[in-house]
C-alpha positions as a printed Julia matrix, in Angstrom:
56×3 Matrix{Float64}:
 113.55  116.41  146.71
 114.08  112.74  147.35
 115.79  110.4   144.97
 112.51  108.7   144.14
 110.77  112.01  143.42
 113.66  113.12  141.2
 113.5   109.88  139.2
 109.75  110.16  138.85
 110.09  113.78  137.68
 112.75  112.79  135.08
 110.58  109.86  133.84
 107.53  112.07  133.54
 109.52  114.68  131.62
 110.91  112.02  129.28
 107.39  110.66  128.64
 106.09  114.12  127.89
 108.93  114.82  125.51
 108.36  111.47  123.73
 104.65  112.11  123.52
 105.22  115.44  121.83
 107.6   114.08  119.22
 105.32  111.29  118.04
 101.57  111.67  118.21
 100.5   108.5   116.37
  99.29  110.27  113.29
 100.05  109.27  109.7
 103.74  109.44  108.85
 103.21  110.66  105.33
 105.51  108.09  103.71
 102.72  105.76  102.56
 101.54  105.98   98.94
  98.42  108.06   98.61
  96.81  105.52   96.26
  96.26  103.13   99.18
  94.49  105.83  101.14
  92.27  106.72   98.14
  91.44  103.07   97.45
  90.48  102.38  101.04
  88.27  105.49  101.01
  86.45  104.32   97.92
  86.03  100.83   99.39
  84.34  102.38  102.43
  82.06  104.42  100.16
  81.04  101.31   98.25
  80.42   99.27  101.41
  78.26  101.99  102.9
  76.3   102.34   99.65
  75.7    98.6    99.61
  74.57   98.62  103.25
  72.16  101.54  102.63
  70.73   99.8    99.57
  70.3    96.45  101.33
  68.58   98.02  104.28
  66.22   99.94  101.97
  67.17  103.35  103.36
  67.39  104.87   99.91
């Protein structure tokens, strides 16, 4: 194996290991109230849109 190939293999392995440790999902340290409030805001906005468009 050449030096370049060995470096590339190590880099690829490091990236794979990093990708497995952090997937980008929620960390779980945020307060749940913010998540609930944002959910309800979304529900209200969709309800207003449906009402304004006359779909209900």
